[in-house]
C-alpha positions as CSV (number, residue, x, y, z in Angstrom):
1,M,0.3,-69.7,28.5
2,K,-1.2,-71.6,25.6
3,K,0.6,-69.4,23.2
4,F,3.9,-70.3,24.8
5,I,3.2,-74.1,24.8
6,Y,2.0,-74.1,21.2
7,T,4.9,-72.0,20.0
8,F,7.4,-74.1,22.0
9,L,6.0,-77.2,20.3
10,L,6.5,-75.6,16.9
11,F,10.1,-74.7,17.8
12,T,10.7,-78.3,18.9
13,I,9.2,-79.7,15.7
14,I,11.5,-77.5,13.7
15,L,14.6,-78.5,15.6
16,F,13.9,-82.3,15.7
17,S,12.6,-82.4,12.2
18,S,15.8,-80.9,11.0
19,K,17.7,-83.5,13.0
20,I,15.8,-86.3,11.4
21,I,16.2,-84.9,7.9
22,S,19.9,-84.3,8.4
23,Q,20.3,-87.9,9.4
24,Q,18.8,-89.0,6.2
25,N,20.5,-86.4,4.0
26,S,23.8,-84.8,5.2
27,K,23.3,-81.9,2.7
28,S,19.9,-81.0,4.2
29,T,19.3,-77.2,4.4
30,F,16.1,-77.6,6.5
31,M,17.5,-75.9,9.6
32,K,19.1,-73.1,7.6
33,N,15.9,-72.3,5.8
34,N,13.5,-72.6,8.8
35,L,15.4,-71.2,11.8
36,N,17.4,-68.1,11.9
37,E,18.6,-65.7,14.6
38,K,15.5,-63.4,14.3
39,I,13.1,-66.3,14.7
40,A,15.2,-67.8,17.5
41,T,15.1,-64.4,19.3
42,G,11.3,-64.5,19.2
43,F,11.2,-67.9,20.7
44,A,13.7,-66.9,23.4
45,K,11.7,-63.8,24.3
46,L,8.6,-65.9,24.7
47,A,10.4,-68.3,27.1
48,L,11.9,-65.5,29.0
49,K,8.4,-64.1,29.7
50,C,7.4,-67.2,31.5
51,V,10.3,-69.0,33.2
52,Q,10.1,-66.6,36.1
53,K,6.4,-65.9,35.9
54,E,4.8,-67.7,38.9
55,Y,1.1,-67.3,38.2
56,P,-1.1,-68.7,36.8
57,N,0.2,-72.0,37.8
58,K,-1.1,-75.6,37.5
59,L,0.6,-77.6,40.2
60,D,1.1,-81.4,40.1
61,H,1.1,-81.5,43.9
62,V,-0.1,-84.1,46.4
63,M,-0.5,-82.5,49.8
64,N,0.5,-84.7,52.7
65,D,-0.6,-82.1,55.3
66,L,-1.5,-78.5,55.7
67,K,2.2,-77.5,55.9
68,E,2.5,-78.3,52.2
69,V,0.1,-75.6,51.1
70,L,2.9,-73.5,49.6
71,P,3.5,-71.2,46.6
72,P,5.0,-72.8,43.5
73,S,8.3,-70.8,43.8
74,V,8.8,-72.3,47.3
75,M,8.3,-75.9,46.3
76,H,10.0,-75.5,42.9
77,P,12.4,-72.6,43.0
78,A,14.1,-73.7,39.7
79,F,11.0,-74.6,37.7
80,Y,8.0,-72.6,39.0
81,G,7.2,-70.6,35.9
82,C,5.4,-71.3,32.5
83,F,2.2,-72.6,34.0
84,D,3.5,-76.0,35.1
85,W,6.7,-77.8,36.0
86,H,7.4,-79.6,32.7
87,S,6.7,-76.5,30.7
88,S,9.2,-74.6,32.8
89,V,11.8,-77.3,32.2
90,H,11.4,-77.3,28.5
91,G,11.4,-73.5,28.4
92,H,14.8,-73.7,30.1
93,W,15.9,-76.3,27.5
94,M,14.8,-74.0,24.7
95,L,16.8,-71.1,26.1
96,V,19.9,-73.2,26.4
97,R,19.4,-74.6,22.9
98,I,19.1,-71.1,21.4
99,L,22.0,-69.8,23.4
100,K,24.2,-72.6,22.1
101,K,23.2,-72.0,18.5
102,Y,23.2,-68.2,18.7
103,P,25.6,-67.2,21.5
104,N,25.6,-63.6,20.5
105,I,21.9,-63.2,20.3
106,E,20.7,-59.7,21.3
107,I,19.1,-61.0,24.5
108,S,21.9,-63.4,25.4
109,Q,22.6,-61.6,28.7
110,A,19.0,-61.7,29.7
111,V,18.9,-65.4,29.0
112,R,22.0,-66.0,31.0
113,K,20.7,-63.9,33.9
114,A,17.4,-65.9,34.1
115,L,19.2,-69.3,33.8
116,N,21.7,-68.3,36.5
117,E,19.0,-67.2,38.8
118,N,16.9,-70.3,38.4
119,L,19.5,-73.1,38.0
120,T,21.4,-72.5,41.2
121,E,22.8,-75.3,43.3
122,D,20.4,-74.5,46.2
123,N,17.3,-74.3,43.9
124,I,18.1,-77.7,42.4
125,K,18.7,-79.2,45.9
126,T,15.2,-78.0,46.9
127,E,13.8,-79.7,43.7
128,V,15.5,-82.9,44.8
129,V,14.1,-82.7,48.3
130,Y,10.6,-82.3,46.9
131,L,11.0,-85.2,44.6
132,N,12.1,-87.5,47.4
133,Q,9.2,-86.6,49.7
134,E,6.3,-89.0,50.4
135,N,3.8,-89.4,47.6
136,R,6.1,-88.0,44.9
137,K,6.9,-91.1,42.9
138,S,4.5,-90.3,40.1
139,F,5.4,-86.6,40.0
140,E,5.8,-85.6,36.3
141,R,6.1,-89.2,35.2
142,T,7.5,-89.5,32.6
143,Y,7.0,-86.4,30.5
144,G,8.7,-84.0,33.0
145,W,11.4,-86.5,33.7
146,A,12.2,-86.8,30.0
147,W,12.4,-83.0,29.5
148,L,14.8,-82.6,32.5
149,L,17.1,-85.2,31.0
150,K,16.8,-83.5,27.6
151,L,17.9,-80.2,29.3
152,Q,20.9,-81.9,30.9
153,E,21.8,-83.6,27.6
154,E,21.9,-80.2,26.0
155,L,24.4,-79.0,28.6
156,I,26.8,-82.0,28.5
157,G,30.0,-81.2,26.8
158,W,29.1,-77.5,26.1
159,D,32.3,-75.5,26.4
160,D,30.7,-72.5,28.2
161,A,31.4,-71.4,31.8
162,D,27.7,-70.9,32.6
163,G,26.7,-74.1,30.8
164,K,29.2,-76.1,32.8
165,K,27.9,-74.6,36.1
166,W,24.3,-75.4,35.1
167,N,25.2,-78.9,34.1
168,Q,26.9,-79.5,37.5
169,N,24.0,-78.0,39.5
170,L,21.4,-80.0,37.6
171,Q,23.2,-83.4,38.1
172,S,21.7,-84.2,41.5
173,L,18.1,-83.8,40.1
174,V,19.1,-85.8,37.0
175,D,20.4,-88.6,39.2
176,A,17.2,-88.6,41.2
177,L,15.1,-88.9,38.0
178,V,17.3,-91.5,36.5
179,Q,16.7,-93.6,39.6
180,S,12.9,-92.9,39.2
181,Y,13.1,-94.4,35.7
182,I,15.1,-97.4,37.0
183,N,12.6,-98.0,39.8
184,F,9.5,-97.5,37.7
185,L,10.0,-99.0,34.2
186,P,10.6,-102.6,35.3
187,K,7.2,-102.4,37.1
188,Q,5.3,-101.1,34.1
189,N,3.9,-104.1,32.3
190,Y,2.3,-102.2,29.4
191,P,3.3,-99.0,27.6
192,I,1.0,-96.0,27.7
193,R,0.4,-95.2,24.0
194,T,-1.8,-92.1,24.0
195,G,-0.1,-89.1,22.4
196,V,-0.1,-87.0,25.5
197,H,2.2,-86.5,28.5
198,P,2.4,-90.0,30.0
199,N,3.4,-91.5,26.7
200,T,5.9,-94.3,27.4
201,A,7.7,-94.1,24.0
202,F,8.4,-90.3,24.5
203,G,9.6,-90.8,28.0
204,I,12.0,-93.5,26.9
205,A,13.2,-91.7,23.7
206,F,14.4,-88.6,25.5
207,A,15.9,-90.6,28.3
208,L,17.8,-92.7,25.8
209,D,19.2,-89.5,24.2
210,Y,20.5,-88.5,27.6
211,A,21.9,-91.9,28.5
212,R,23.9,-92.1,25.3
213,K,25.2,-88.6,25.5
214,A,26.2,-89.1,29.1
215,Q,27.6,-92.6,28.3
216,Y,25.4,-94.1,31.1
217,Y,25.4,-97.6,29.7
218,K,23.5,-99.3,32.5
219,F,20.7,-96.9,32.1
220,E,20.8,-97.1,28.3
221,N,20.6,-100.9,28.4
222,L,17.5,-100.7,30.6
223,L,15.8,-98.3,28.3
224,V,16.5,-100.4,25.2
225,E,15.3,-103.5,27.0
226,R,12.1,-101.9,28.0
227,A,11.5,-100.4,24.6
228,L,12.0,-103.8,23.0
229,T,9.7,-105.5,25.5
230,Y,7.0,-102.9,25.0
231,Y,7.1,-102.5,21.2
232,M,9.1,-105.2,19.5
233,N,6.1,-107.5,18.9
234,D,3.8,-104.7,17.7
235,K,2.3,-105.5,14.2
236,D,-0.6,-104.5,12.1
237,Y,-1.0,-101.4,14.2
238,D,-4.1,-99.5,13.1
239,P,-3.4,-95.8,12.6
240,K,-7.1,-95.1,13.1
241,W,-6.4,-95.6,16.8
242,E,-4.1,-92.6,16.9
243,P,-6.0,-89.4,16.0
244,G,-7.3,-87.4,19.0
245,G,-8.0,-83.7,19.5
246,G,-5.9,-83.5,22.6
247,R,-2.8,-85.3,21.4
248,F,0.3,-83.3,20.6
249,L,3.2,-85.7,20.5
250,F,4.9,-86.3,17.1
251,A,6.8,-89.2,15.7
252,R,10.6,-89.2,16.0
253,S,13.1,-91.2,13.9
254,Y,16.2,-92.8,15.3
255,G,19.2,-94.3,13.6
256,S,20.2,-97.8,14.5
């Protein structure tokens, strides 16, 4: 599982670094030189090995009673693989991203099969039911939330029959997590700055990408307001506070 997570992070860095560079230089060849169909196939095969692999599994699960001692695939029929929920979500994102860029990739049918089996309407409804149960407000906050919105962002506007279906099926879970952001962020007085899963800037950045792609202006305005409130007055920030052996988040650059 560590191999999948580390390789996934490398894939993400390649993609987002190319986006940043291309924003700065329209003639950038970073993506062309660093990601090709052969490499993408390797990443896709890695994700396919885990998105339907239930164990080992690290649950983020508060049990309200004995009846909630359940297998991961029962509680999370869409995102039960890849060791934990958020890793499963970003594994699905990576498969969609690769399928969009390389639609004729040699394992395209296997990718579509896995996504069609996992991202069904019923499976997503079960995920929403879980999220709305008692003691679930902090579930995957905000790292997993952010990756689910990133997955949906990737599907918006994709002229693909399967992609349109996955987009439609995911929307109820997206709506639930957007509401979680709306409920939580105004209550959070200070940002979480550590470079691991709860990082506030990361959670806002991916959510902002989704809000702008979906043209969800009310949500976008909240995210911008919260970002300015948390970070606008930062100054003389000492970079010596940042290094840590367990931190994995990397800086992203956004245009104005």
